[in-house]
C-alpha positions in Angstrom: 111.5 88.2 90.4 108.3 86.2 90.2 106.9 84.9 87.0 103.4 85.4 88.2 101.5 88.0 86.2 101.0 91.2 88.2 97.3 91.1 87.6 97.0 87.8 89.4 98.9 88.9 92.5 97.3 89.4 95.9 98.1 92.7 97.6 100.7 91.0 99.8 102.4 89.4 96.8 102.5 92.5 94.9 103.8 94.5 97.9 106.7 92.0 98.5 107.5 92.1 94.7 107.4 95.9 94.8 109.8 96.0 97.9 112.2 93.7 96.0 112.2 96.0 93.0 112.8 99.1 95.1 115.7 97.3 96.9 117.2 96.4 93.6 116.9 100.0 92.3 118.2 101.5 95.5 121.4 99.4 95.4 122.3 100.9 92.1 124.2 97.9 90.8 121.7 97.1 88.0 122.5 97.8 84.4 120.5 100.8 82.8 118.3 98.5 80.6 117.5 96.3 83.6 116.8 99.4 85.7 114.3 100.5 83.2 112.5 97.1 83.1 112.6 97.1 87.0 111.0 100.6 87.1 108.3 99.6 84.6 107.5 96.4 86.8 107.6 98.6 89.9 104.9 100.9 88.3 102.7 97.9 87.5 103.1 96.6 91.0 102.3 100.0 92.5 99.2 100.2 90.4 98.1 96.7 91.5 98.6 97.5 95.2 96.6 100.7 94.7 93.8 98.8 93.0 93.7 96.1 95.7 93.6 98.8 98.4 90.8 100.6 96.7 88.9 97.4 96.5 89.3 96.8 100.2 88.3 100.3 101.0 85.1 99.9 99.1 84.2 96.9 101.3 84.7 98.8 104.6 81.5 99.7 106.4 81.0 102.3 109.0 79.2 101.0 112.1 76.1 103.1 112.9 75.2 103.7 116.5 71.9 104.7 118.2 71.7 107.8 120.6 72.9 105.5 123.5 76.0 104.3 121.5 74.7 100.9 120.8 75.6 99.4 117.4 72.6 99.3 115.0 74.1 98.2 111.8 76.5 99.1 109.1 76.4 101.5 106.2 78.9 101.9 103.3 81.7 104.4 103.9 81.0 107.6 101.9 83.8 109.2 99.8 86.1 106.2 99.3 
């Protein structure tokens, strides 16, 4: 497990760490106390991934087209 604080992880780092946590929990060979710590870390990592995805969604722009289908610019995506 990485010592890097979850709040400093990129989406990719957090996702890899979350996959490792899930793998450990699925194997079922972890002591109860360690399982609880892993579950808590997994919850933090999941929240970090969701936050980073939301940030990315907010940066997405919809391409606007004129009546002929030619791109005319971009506008922020509504509802994300």
